[in-house]
VOPAGU-2260 file (C-alpha; in pm, 1 decimal, decimal comma):
REM VOPAGU-2260
SITE   aa  ch    i         X         Y         Z
SITE  MET   A    0   -1886,9     848,9   -2591,8
SITE  THR   A    1   -1961,8     689,9   -2263,9
SITE  ASP   A    2   -2344,0     632,5   -2162,6
SITE  ASP   A    3   -2447,1     930,4   -1969,4
SITE  ARG   A    4   -2640,3     732,9   -1720,1
SITE  ARG   A    5   -2314,5     546,6   -1608,2
SITE  LEU   A    6   -2112,0     669,0   -1323,8
SITE  LEU   A    7   -1760,9     678,4   -1260,1
SITE  THR   A    8   -1617,9     381,1   -1075,2
SITE  VAL   A    9   -1346,3     473,0    -818,6
SITE  ASN   A   10   -1129,1     240,1    -634,4
SITE  ILE   A   11    -840,4     338,4    -391,9
SITE  ASN   A   12    -522,7     136,1    -419,5
SITE  VAL   A   13    -400,1     131,1     -43,0
SITE  LEU   A   14     -21,6      97,5     -72,7
SITE  GLY   A   15      63,9      57,1     316,7
SITE  VAL   A   16     113,7     414,6     430,1
SITE  GLY   A   17     140,6     575,7      76,7
SITE  GLN   A   18     284,1     551,9    -267,8
SITE  ARG   A   19     557,5     788,4    -194,0
SITE  PRO   A   20     855,1     557,4     -79,0
SITE  ALA   A   21     930,4     812,5     218,6
SITE  ALA   A   22     564,9     832,8     329,7
SITE  TRP   A   23     662,0     621,2     631,4
SITE  ARG   A   24     853,9     957,5     754,4
SITE  ALA   A   25     530,7    1146,0     787,0
SITE  PRO   A   26     490,3    1296,1    1117,3
SITE  ASP   A   27     130,4    1162,4    1160,7
SITE  ILE   A   28     203,9     822,8    1061,1
SITE  ARG   A   29     315,3     568,7    1341,2
SITE  PRO   A   30     614,1     336,0    1259,4
SITE  ASP   A   31     389,6      33,9    1310,9
SITE  ALA   A   32      95,9     162,5    1090,0
SITE  ILE   A   33     125,2    -102,7     815,0
SITE  VAL   A   34      75,8    -368,1    1061,2
SITE  ASP   A   35    -195,9    -195,5    1279,4
SITE  LEU   A   36    -529,1    -282,3    1206,4
SITE  ALA   A   37    -642,9      71,4    1313,6
SITE  HIS   A   38    -444,3     232,3    1051,5
SITE  TRP   A   39    -635,9      21,4     777,9
SITE  GLN   A   40    -962,7      70,2     953,9
SITE  GLU   A   41    -914,1     437,8     972,5
SITE  VAL   A   42    -841,3     440,0     580,7
SITE  ALA   A   43   -1143,1     246,5     512,8
SITE  ARG   A   44   -1371,1     482,9     706,4
SITE  ILE   A   45   -1224,4     779,1     506,7
SITE  ALA   A   46   -1288,2     619,6     182,8
SITE  GLU   A   47   -1635,7     515,3     273,8
SITE  ARG   A   48   -1712,5     888,7     372,5
SITE  GLY   A   49   -1583,3     948,0      10,5
SITE  LEU   A   50   -1851,8     711,7    -134,7
SITE  VAL   A   51   -1556,8     512,1    -325,6
SITE  ASP   A   52   -1651,2     182,2    -477,5
SITE  ALA   A   53   -1371,4      -6,9    -309,5
SITE  ILE   A   54   -1024,8     -42,7    -147,9
SITE  PHE   A   55    -793,7    -236,1    -364,0
SITE  LEU   A   56    -510,8    -433,8    -181,7
SITE  ALA   A   57    -223,0    -580,3    -387,0
SITE  ASP   A   58     -30,5    -846,5    -241,2
SITE  ARG   A   59     321,1    -990,2    -275,9
SITE  PRO   A   60     366,9   -1312,8     -99,2
SITE  ALA   A   61     747,0   -1242,8     -50,8
SITE  ILE   A   62     971,2   -1055,3     199,3
SITE  THR   A   63    1102,7    -732,5      63,4
SITE  ASP   A   64    1410,5    -538,6     181,8
SITE  PRO   A   65    1287,1    -317,9     461,0
SITE  ARG   A   66    1592,2     -62,4     427,7
SITE  SER   A   67    1455,4     112,6     135,2
SITE  ARG   A   68    1077,9     161,5     248,3
SITE  PRO   A   69     838,9     -47,0     472,7
SITE  VAL   A   70     599,3    -210,6     211,8
SITE  GLN   A   71     525,6    -562,1     364,7
SITE  TYR   A   72     137,9    -564,8     425,8
SITE  LEU   A   73     -75,9    -797,2     636,1
SITE  ASP   A   74    -236,9   -1054,6     432,3
SITE  PRO   A   75    -564,0    -939,0     243,7
SITE  GLY   A   76    -731,7   -1210,3     416,3
SITE  VAL   A   77    -670,0   -1041,3     753,9
SITE  LEU   A   78    -721,8    -687,9     637,8
SITE  VAL   A   79   -1053,6    -719,9     444,2
SITE  PRO   A   80   -1255,2    -857,5     750,5
SITE  ALA   A   81   -1114,6    -571,7     981,9
SITE  MET   A   82   -1191,4    -307,7     743,4
SITE  ALA   A   83   -1532,9    -442,2     669,8
SITE  ALA   A   84   -1610,4    -433,4    1021,8
SITE  ALA   A   85   -1555,2     -72,2    1026,8
SITE  THR   A   86   -1770,4      11,6     740,8
SITE  GLU   A   87   -2107,8     -58,9     585,1
SITE  HIS   A   88   -2100,9       7,6     208,4
SITE  LEU   A   89   -1725,7       6,5     111,3
SITE  GLY   A   90   -1611,6    -273,2    -135,9
SITE  PHE   A   91   -1273,7    -469,1    -110,2
SITE  VAL   A   92   -1051,7    -601,8    -377,7
SITE  ALA   A   93    -812,6    -849,6    -264,5
SITE  THR   A   94    -537,1    -999,6    -465,4
SITE  ALA   A   95    -467,8   -1374,8    -484,3
SITE  SER   A   96    -266,1   -1562,6    -749,4
SITE  THR   A   97    -382,3   -1826,9    -995,6
SITE  THR   A   98     -26,3   -1934,6   -1049,5
SITE  LEU   A   99      61,0   -2011,4    -656,7
SITE  ASN   A  100    -278,5   -2129,3    -533,4
SITE  GLU   A  101    -518,6   -2441,9    -575,3
SITE  PRO   A  102    -868,4   -2374,1    -690,9
SITE  VAL   A  103   -1073,9   -2552,0    -440,7
SITE  GLU   A  104    -895,8   -2412,9    -131,1
SITE  LEU   A  105    -883,3   -2045,1    -277,4
SITE  ALA   A  106   -1273,8   -2079,8    -386,3
SITE  ARG   A  107   -1348,4   -2155,7     -23,0
SITE  ARG   A  108   -1131,2   -1891,8     115,5
SITE  LEU   A  109   -1257,9   -1625,4    -100,7
SITE  TRP   A  110   -1614,0   -1734,6     -55,4
SITE  ALA   A  111   -1563,3   -1691,9     331,3
SITE  LEU   A  112   -1459,9   -1328,5     271,7
SITE  HIS   A  113   -1744,5   -1269,2      36,2
SITE  THR   A  114   -1985,8   -1383,3     298,5
SITE  ALA   A  115   -1820,6   -1217,6     594,8
SITE  THR   A  116   -1831,6    -884,1     407,6
SITE  GLY   A  117   -2196,7    -925,5     312,2
SITE  GLY   A  118   -2107,7    -932,9     -69,5
SITE  ARG   A  119   -1880,0    -643,7     -68,5
SITE  PHE   A  120   -1571,8    -855,7    -184,6
SITE  ALA   A  121   -1408,8    -880,2    -524,8
SITE  TRP   A  122   -1099,4   -1106,7    -615,5
SITE  ASN   A  123    -810,9    -956,0    -807,2
SITE  ALA   A  124    -689,8   -1264,4   -1002,5
SITE  VAL   A  125    -333,0   -1250,0   -1100,9
SITE  THR   A  126     -84,7   -1461,3   -1278,4
SITE  SER   A  127     250,7   -1421,0   -1071,6
SITE  TRP   A  128     564,3   -1320,5   -1243,6
SITE  ASP   A  129     779,8   -1270,7    -908,5
SITE  PRO   A  130    1043,3   -1537,9    -879,4
SITE  GLU   A  131    1079,5   -1477,3    -520,7
SITE  ALA   A  132     704,3   -1524,3    -466,8
SITE  VAL   A  133     684,3   -1830,3    -675,1
SITE  ARG   A  134     981,2   -1996,0    -474,8
SITE  ASN   A  135     789,0   -1936,2    -137,3
SITE  PHE   A  136     531,1   -2172,7    -284,4
SITE  GLY   A  137     763,2   -2456,5    -343,5
SITE  ILE   A  138     788,2   -2381,6    -719,0
SITE  SER   A  139    1141,7   -2408,6    -841,9
SITE  GLU   A  140    1089,2   -2239,3   -1172,2
SITE  LEU   A  141     840,9   -1957,3   -1292,1
SITE  PRO   A  142     630,0   -2107,3   -1564,1
SITE  GLU   A  143     630,7   -1950,4   -1903,5
SITE  ARG   A  144     361,9   -1666,4   -1933,7
SITE  ALA   A  145     161,9   -1843,8   -2193,5
SITE  VAL   A  146     139,4   -2131,3   -1934,0
SITE  ARG   A  147      32,3   -1887,1   -1667,7
SITE  TYR   A  148    -231,7   -1751,6   -1869,5
SITE  ALA   A  149    -377,2   -2075,6   -1979,2
SITE  ARG   A  150    -383,1   -2181,7   -1628,4
SITE  ALA   A  151    -545,2   -1874,9   -1526,1
SITE  GLU   A  152    -851,3   -1905,8   -1744,8
SITE  GLU   A  153    -898,3   -2254,9   -1653,1
SITE  PHE   A  154    -849,6   -2166,5   -1290,6
SITE  VAL   A  155   -1092,5   -1886,3   -1264,1
SITE  THR   A  156   -1350,7   -2063,3   -1480,4
SITE  VAL   A  157   -1333,8   -2367,2   -1217,1
SITE  VAL   A  158   -1350,0   -2129,5    -919,6
SITE  LYS   A  159   -1672,7   -1970,0   -1042,7
SITE  ARG   A  160   -1819,0   -2307,2   -1105,7
SITE  LEU   A  161   -1734,4   -2399,4    -743,3
SITE  TRP   A  162   -1907,1   -2088,2    -617,2
SITE  GLU   A  163   -2219,2   -2192,7    -807,4
SITE  THR   A  164   -2231,2   -2500,2    -571,4
SITE  ALA   A  165   -2262,2   -2298,0    -249,4
SITE  GLY   A  166   -2561,0   -2414,7     -66,8
SITE  THR   A  167   -2602,0   -2733,5    -257,6
SITE  ALA   A  168   -2474,3   -3084,2    -268,4
SITE  ASP   A  169   -2325,0   -3038,9    -631,0
SITE  VAL   A  170   -1998,5   -3121,8    -708,3
SITE  VAL   A  171   -1758,4   -2987,7    -969,5
SITE  GLU   A  172   -1554,3   -3249,2   -1175,0
SITE  HIS   A  173   -1278,3   -3114,6   -1374,3
SITE  ASP   A  174    -961,9   -3266,2   -1539,4
SITE  GLY   A  175    -703,9   -3039,7   -1697,2
SITE  SER   A  176    -376,8   -2887,5   -1566,1
SITE  PHE   A  177    -535,0   -2964,5   -1236,8
SITE  SER   A  178    -809,5   -3213,3   -1128,3
SITE  VAL   A  179   -1110,5   -3112,6    -906,4
SITE  ARG   A  180   -1371,7   -3345,2    -756,7
SITE  ALA   A  181   -1526,2   -3113,5    -504,6
SITE  GLY   A  182   -1811,3   -2882,1    -410,2
SITE  LEU   A  183   -1782,1   -2566,5    -206,6
SITE  GLU   A  184   -1959,8   -2716,3      94,6
SITE  MET   A  185   -2035,7   -2371,1     211,7
SITE  GLU   A  186   -2376,6   -2188,1     264,2
SITE  ARG   A  187   -2507,5   -1934,7      22,4
SITE  LEU   A  188   -2573,7   -1640,8     261,8
SITE  VAL   A  189   -2499,8   -1371,2     -14,6
SITE  ALA   A  190   -2719,9   -1375,8    -305,0
SITE  ASP   A  191   -2452,3   -1301,1    -579,3
SITE  ARG   A  192   -2097,5   -1441,1    -635,1
SITE  PRO   A  193   -1788,8   -1224,9    -536,0
SITE  ALA   A  194   -1689,8    -983,8    -833,3
SITE  ILE   A  195   -1375,3   -1085,9   -1019,8
SITE  VAL   A  196   -1102,1    -817,1   -1114,3
SITE  GLN   A  197    -813,9    -876,8   -1344,9
SITE  ALA   A  198    -501,6    -669,9   -1423,0
SITE  GLY   A  199    -515,5    -686,2   -1802,6
SITE  GLY   A  200    -229,2    -535,2   -1985,6
SITE  SER   A  201    -128,4    -745,3   -2268,4
SITE  GLU   A  202    -304,0    -957,4   -2522,7
SITE  PRO   A  203    -346,4   -1270,5   -2286,7
SITE  GLY   A  204    -439,2   -1053,1   -2012,8
SITE  TRP   A  205    -729,3    -876,5   -2222,9
SITE  ARG   A  206    -842,7   -1210,4   -2348,6
SITE  LEU   A  207    -866,0   -1343,1   -1978,3
SITE  ALA   A  208   -1030,8   -1018,8   -1855,2
SITE  GLY   A  209   -1293,6   -1043,2   -2143,9
SITE  LEU   A  210   -1349,9   -1401,3   -2065,6
SITE  VAL   A  211   -1409,2   -1369,1   -1686,1
SITE  ALA   A  212   -1351,9   -1027,7   -1536,3
SITE  ASP   A  213   -1619,0    -774,3   -1408,9
SITE  GLY   A  214   -1332,5    -495,3   -1361,3
SITE  VAL   A  215    -995,5    -471,9   -1512,1
SITE  TYR   A  216    -708,6    -271,1   -1364,4
SITE  SER   A  217    -498,0    -130,9   -1641,7
SITE  VAL   A  218    -179,4      65,6   -1682,1
SITE  ASP   A  219    -241,9     305,0   -1975,8
SITE  HIS   A  220     -51,1     645,4   -1989,1
SITE  ASP   A  221    -237,7     825,1   -2268,5
SITE  PRO   A  222    -634,8     819,3   -2348,1
SITE  ALA   A  223    -602,0     688,1   -2703,4
SITE  SER   A  224    -412,9     384,9   -2620,6
SITE  ALA   A  225    -652,3     353,8   -2304,9
SITE  ALA   A  226    -946,6     351,1   -2544,2
SITE  GLU   A  227    -815,3     119,1   -2791,6
SITE  HIS   A  228    -727,1    -139,5   -2507,5
SITE  ARG   A  229   -1076,8     -90,5   -2346,9
SITE  GLN   A  230   -1253,1    -170,5   -2682,6
SITE  LYS   A  231   -1029,4    -501,6   -2709,7
SITE  ILE   A  232   -1135,6    -611,5   -2366,0
SITE  ARG   A  233   -1488,1    -533,4   -2455,7
SITE  GLY   A  234   -1451,1    -731,3   -2787,0
SITE  TYR   A  235   -1316,6   -1048,9   -2594,3
SITE  ALA   A  236   -1610,8   -1019,8   -2361,5
SITE  VAL   A  237   -1848,5   -1025,4   -2667,1
SITE  ASP   A  238   -1654,7   -1311,0   -2822,5
SITE  ALA   A  239   -1697,1   -1506,2   -2494,4
SITE  GLY   A  240   -2082,0   -1467,6   -2520,3
SITE  ARG   A  241   -2083,2   -1157,8   -2273,0
SITE  SER   A  242   -2210,3    -815,3   -2307,7
SITE  ALA   A  243   -1931,1    -551,1   -2374,3
SITE  ASP   A  244   -2071,6    -358,8   -2063,7
SITE  ASP   A  245   -2021,3    -661,8   -1838,4
SITE  VAL   A  246   -1664,9    -557,6   -1778,0
SITE  ARG   A  247   -1528,1    -208,9   -1661,8
SITE  VAL   A  248   -1183,7     -80,9   -1710,7
SITE  PHE   A  249   -1004,1     101,6   -1447,0
SITE  PRO   A  250    -663,4     258,9   -1537,8
SITE  GLY   A  251    -418,9     334,1   -1251,5
SITE  LEU   A  252    -373,4     686,7   -1169,0
SITE  ALA   A  253    -121,8     800,9    -906,1
SITE  VAL   A  254    -188,6    1172,6    -788,1
SITE  VAL   A  255     -51,9    1421,6    -566,1
SITE  ILE   A  256    -283,6    1702,1    -467,7
SITE  GLY   A  257    -204,6    2062,4    -398,3
SITE  SER   A  258    -392,8    2402,6    -392,9
SITE  THR   A  259    -187,2    2485,6    -690,3
SITE  GLU   A  260     -11,8    2277,3    -951,6
SITE  GLN   A  261     321,3    2406,8    -814,5
SITE  GLU   A  262     217,7    2314,4    -457,5
SITE  ALA   A  263     134,5    1955,2    -581,8
SITE  TRP   A  264     483,9    1943,9    -736,5
SITE  ASP   A  265     653,1    2094,4    -424,0
SITE  ARG   A  266     469,6    1824,6    -207,7
SITE  PHE   A  267     594,6    1548,0    -456,6
SITE  ASP   A  268     954,3    1675,4    -450,2
SITE  HIS   A  269     956,9    1715,7     -84,2
SITE  TRP   A  270     859,3    1343,1     -18,0
SITE  GLU   A  271    1075,5    1209,3    -313,5
SITE  HIS   A  272    1377,7    1392,5    -149,0
SITE  LEU   A  273    1340,1    1214,3     162,6
SITE  ALA   A  274    1363,8     865,2       5,3
SITE  PRO   A  275    1682,4     679,3     -39,7
SITE  ALA   A  276    1897,0     866,8    -307,8
SITE  THR   A  277    1885,8     563,0    -559,5
SITE  TYR   A  278    1523,9     432,9    -488,8
SITE  SER   A  279    1358,4     565,1    -807,4
SITE  LEU   A  280    1684,5     472,9   -1017,1
SITE  ASN   A  281    1677,3     107,9    -875,0
SITE  GLU   A  282    1296,4      99,6    -938,8
SITE  LEU   A  283    1344,2     218,8   -1288,2
SITE  SER   A  284    1606,0     -51,0   -1331,6
SITE  LYS   A  285    1382,2    -309,1   -1199,4
SITE  ALA   A  286    1101,8    -217,1   -1442,1
SITE  LEU   A  287    1296,0    -254,9   -1744,6
SITE  GLY   A  288    1508,6    -532,9   -1620,2
SITE  ALA   A  289    1827,2    -320,4   -1691,6
SITE  ASP   A  290    2096,0    -151,4   -1487,5
SITE  PHE   A  291    2060,1     219,9   -1498,3
SITE  SER   A  292    2341,6     297,0   -1229,6
SITE  GLY   A  293    2602,0     386,4   -1474,9
SITE  LEU   A  294    2403,8     601,9   -1698,5
SITE  ASP   A  295    2447,9     988,3   -1752,8
SITE  LEU   A  296    2119,6    1132,5   -1587,4
SITE  ASP   A  297    2141,4    1426,2   -1844,8
SITE  GLN   A  298    2126,8    1206,0   -2143,7
SITE  GLN   A  299    1840,6    1035,8   -2307,8
SITE  VAL   A  300    1782,4     657,8   -2234,1
SITE  PRO   A  301    1989,5     447,5   -2481,3
SITE  GLU   A  302    1790,6     287,6   -2770,0
SITE  GLN   A  303    1974,5     -48,1   -2696,4
SITE  LEU   A  304    1844,4     -50,8   -2358,7
SITE  LEU   A  305    1483,4     -16,1   -2460,5
SITE  LEU   A  306    1550,5    -305,8   -2733,2
SITE  ASP   A  307    1683,5    -519,7   -2452,3
SITE  ALA   A  308    1403,1    -450,7   -2232,2
SITE  GLU   A  309    1147,6    -552,9   -2497,3
SITE  GLN   A  310    1329,2    -890,5   -2568,4
SITE  GLN   A  311    1330,4   -1010,5   -2205,5
SITE  ASP   A  312    1074,6   -1146,7   -1938,9
SITE  ALA   A  313    1243,9    -977,4   -1655,1
SITE  GLY   A  314    1163,8    -669,5   -1449,5
SITE  TRP   A  315     816,6    -596,6   -1361,8
SITE  SER   A  316     512,2    -718,9   -1543,5
SITE  THR   A  317     499,5    -733,1   -1932,5
SITE  ALA   A  318     227,3    -442,0   -1934,3
SITE  TYR   A  319     394,2    -202,7   -1706,7
SITE  ARG   A  320     729,3    -257,5   -1907,7
SITE  ARG   A  321     565,5    -212,5   -2245,8
SITE  VAL   A  322     378,9     106,2   -2144,5
SITE  LEU   A  323     717,9     245,1   -1995,0
SITE  VAL   A  324     901,2     165,1   -2306,1
SITE  GLU   A  325     646,8     325,3   -2536,7
SITE  ARG   A  326     642,3     645,5   -2318,6
SITE  ILE   A  327    1024,5     688,5   -2325,6
SITE  ARG   A  328    1020,5     642,2   -2717,7
SITE  ALA   A  329     743,1     891,5   -2748,2
SITE  GLU   A  330     869,8    1162,6   -2489,3
SITE  ARG   A  331    1255,3    1097,2   -2536,2
SITE  PRO   A  332    1339,7    1234,1   -2187,5
SITE  THR   A  333    1652,3    1261,8   -2012,1
SITE  VAL   A  334    1710,3    1011,1   -1753,2
SITE  ARG   A  335    1689,6    1270,4   -1484,7
SITE  ARG   A  336    1353,3    1391,4   -1636,2
SITE  LEU   A  337    1216,4    1043,7   -1642,2
SITE  LEU   A  338    1314,5     955,1   -1293,1
SITE  ARG   A  339    1086,4    1272,7   -1190,1
SITE  ASP   A  340     794,3    1166,3   -1402,2
SITE  PHE   A  341     839,4     819,4   -1279,3
SITE  GLY   A  342     627,0     920,2    -976,3
SITE  GLY   A  343     358,2     668,7   -1045,9
SITE  TYR   A  344     599,4     371,7   -1051,6
SITE  GLY   A  345     453,9     223,5   -1364,3
SITE  GLN   A  346     101,6     416,3   -1344,9
SITE  ARG   A  347      -0,2     755,4   -1504,6
SITE  PHE   A  348     132,4    1010,0   -1261,3
SITE  LEU   A  349     -55,7    1346,5   -1218,1
SITE  ALA   A  350      45,5    1629,4    -966,4
SITE  GLY   A  351    -196,1    1917,3    -965,5
SITE  THR   A  352    -500,1    2077,6    -822,5
SITE  PRO   A  353    -847,8    1878,5    -736,4
SITE  GLU   A  354    -984,6    2054,1   -1051,3
SITE  GLN   A  355    -713,2    1951,2   -1263,0
SITE  ILE   A  356    -712,0    1583,1   -1146,0
SITE  ALA   A  357   -1098,2    1584,2   -1186,9
SITE  ASP   A  358   -1058,6    1740,7   -1560,5
SITE  THR   A  359    -833,4    1437,1   -1634,7
SITE  MET   A  360   -1074,6    1182,0   -1480,2
SITE  GLU   A  361   -1382,2    1327,0   -1657,4
SITE  ALA   A  362   -1226,4    1351,9   -2005,2
SITE  TRP   A  363   -1093,2     986,2   -2006,4
SITE  PHE   A  364   -1442,9     868,2   -1866,2
SITE  ARG   A  365   -1642,0    1079,8   -2117,4
SITE  SER   A  366   -1430,5     990,4   -2409,7
SITE  GLY   A  367   -1439,0     607,9   -2358,8
SITE  SER   A  368   -1105,4     559,5   -2241,5
SITE  ALA   A  369   -1204,7     442,5   -1886,2
SITE  ASP   A  370   -1489,1     334,5   -1676,7
SITE  GLY   A  371   -1314,2     437,7   -1348,1
SITE  PHE   A  372    -981,4     460,7   -1205,2
SITE  ASN   A  373    -769,2     275,8    -958,5
SITE  ILE   A  374    -634,8     578,5    -760,1
SITE  MET   A  375    -286,0     577,4    -587,2
SITE  LEU   A  376    -218,9     844,3    -323,5
SITE  ASP   A  377     108,0     984,7    -190,0
SITE  LEU   A  378      41,1     945,7     185,4
SITE  PHE   A  379    -228,1     765,6     401,1
SITE  PRO   A  380    -440,6     891,5     547,6
SITE  SER   A  381    -374,2    1263,2     473,2
SITE  GLY   A  382    -374,1    1214,9      84,7
SITE  LEU   A  383    -694,8    1021,2      87,4
SITE  THR   A  384    -849,3    1278,5     299,5
SITE  ASP   A  385    -753,1    1532,5      55,1
SITE  PHE   A  386    -895,1    1319,6    -242,9
SITE  VAL   A  387   -1217,3    1263,8     -44,7
SITE  ASP   A  388   -1266,6    1619,0      65,8
SITE  GLN   A  389   -1148,6    1793,3    -258,3
SITE  VAL   A  390   -1169,5    1597,7    -553,8
SITE  VAL   A  391   -1462,9    1390,6    -486,0
SITE  PRO   A  392   -1687,6    1683,6    -460,0
SITE  GLU   A  393   -1564,3    1823,6    -800,5
SITE  LEU   A  394   -1662,2    1470,4    -967,1
SITE  GLN   A  395   -2007,9    1500,2    -799,6
SITE  ARG   A  396   -2056,9    1867,0    -923,5
SITE  ARG   A  397   -1994,0    1737,0   -1283,1
SITE  GLY   A  398   -2248,3    1473,5   -1229,8
SITE  ILE   A  399   -2015,2    1156,7   -1307,1
SITE  PHE   A  400   -2000,2    1030,6    -945,4
SITE  ARG   A  401   -2266,6     907,7    -679,5
SITE  ARG   A  402   -2376,4    1119,9    -391,5
SITE  GLU   A  403   -2476,5     824,3    -191,6
SITE  TYR   A  404   -2429,9     461,7    -200,3
SITE  GLY   A  405   -2690,9     242,2    -351,8
SITE  GLN   A  406   -2808,5    -109,5    -229,7
SITE  GLY   A  407   -2625,5    -446,6    -324,6
SITE  GLY   A  408   -2286,0    -554,9    -307,1
SITE  ILE   A  409   -1971,7    -482,9    -524,4
SITE  LEU   A  410   -2075,4    -701,8    -805,3
SITE  GLU   A  411   -2402,5    -528,1    -844,3
SITE  ARG   A  412   -2217,8    -188,7    -822,3
SITE  PHE   A  413   -1997,1    -266,6   -1109,6
SITE  ARG   A  414   -2296,0    -376,3   -1302,2
SITE  ARG   A  415   -2522,5     -65,2   -1234,4
SITE  PRO   A  416   -2540,5     224,0   -1475,6
């Protein structure tokens, strides 16, 4: 059981104008919203009204095909200061790669965001698996997974050491897969360091999370597996000389909210049907690194396709693919049913009432399956408004979510009972 003194951590994953691929067609969303700072500031103000811990910003430094949906965001380094200027307490988790960046330059850039937000900044440290993004950084071939994770451990450790030199004349000397002879050469205007978040969904990821992370974004679909993986991460933290409570785990949860469950599903189906007809099928193909276009939609996914998916390093991240394959094997859905239930695009998906959503969040939290959630919403800002006005009061009524912000930055918030 979880400690009754601890409160649920709630981060909102802001995916442009919404997770639904046709969200950009909503009548209250301007065509240029994803590149309009006013849109992002409005989202930030609504999130702060809901007392959420942080806005979570993914980043794919590569151009995507705009014909299927507009998903290209402004750089998190632009968005975070703009949203911070419109809020007082809300935290921000921004993604930057340990594969594609250099430690000294990135340490300085992240420290600047940490300072500009008054300690409300967290770095989501990721190892990049996207060949298109890798090529944009002048890297001709994607390094093997083991190499990427070894570099990530080294990289994050060095960045934390560099942050320790803020306000001093100290220099970090390091020789490994990269060499460093530098100090941060920046003032320490905020007491603590930035928080570190990691997307741990495999053994190397769990090890990295236990070693360096304050928060972990996971992709589990059932509470038993989530509890097992959370315990693995906590065990790695103890092995690294930390307390198990030093790291919090936030599974992704994609939700569509309605006054009844049927209304929620009707809302989901409405926006799904406005997307390109093959969108979900193409995304499923990408996730498994396989071609679903020729399959009979009313048949189960062939076992050979699942075996092939397990043997390759293609598609989405290893964690997404593993969870998806496990789910298909356990439920044996038809391809048509799988496509409808694929609404979270790799995340656990739930269409239901505010009470049903709060039930799930509370059950996972109290059973030790999660310390909080990374919430994905169908439309911004309307889906976020529904979550803030309908789900947050349910969580507060159950005594598992704050009624006001405390003092301190996001790192202190993650640490606080």
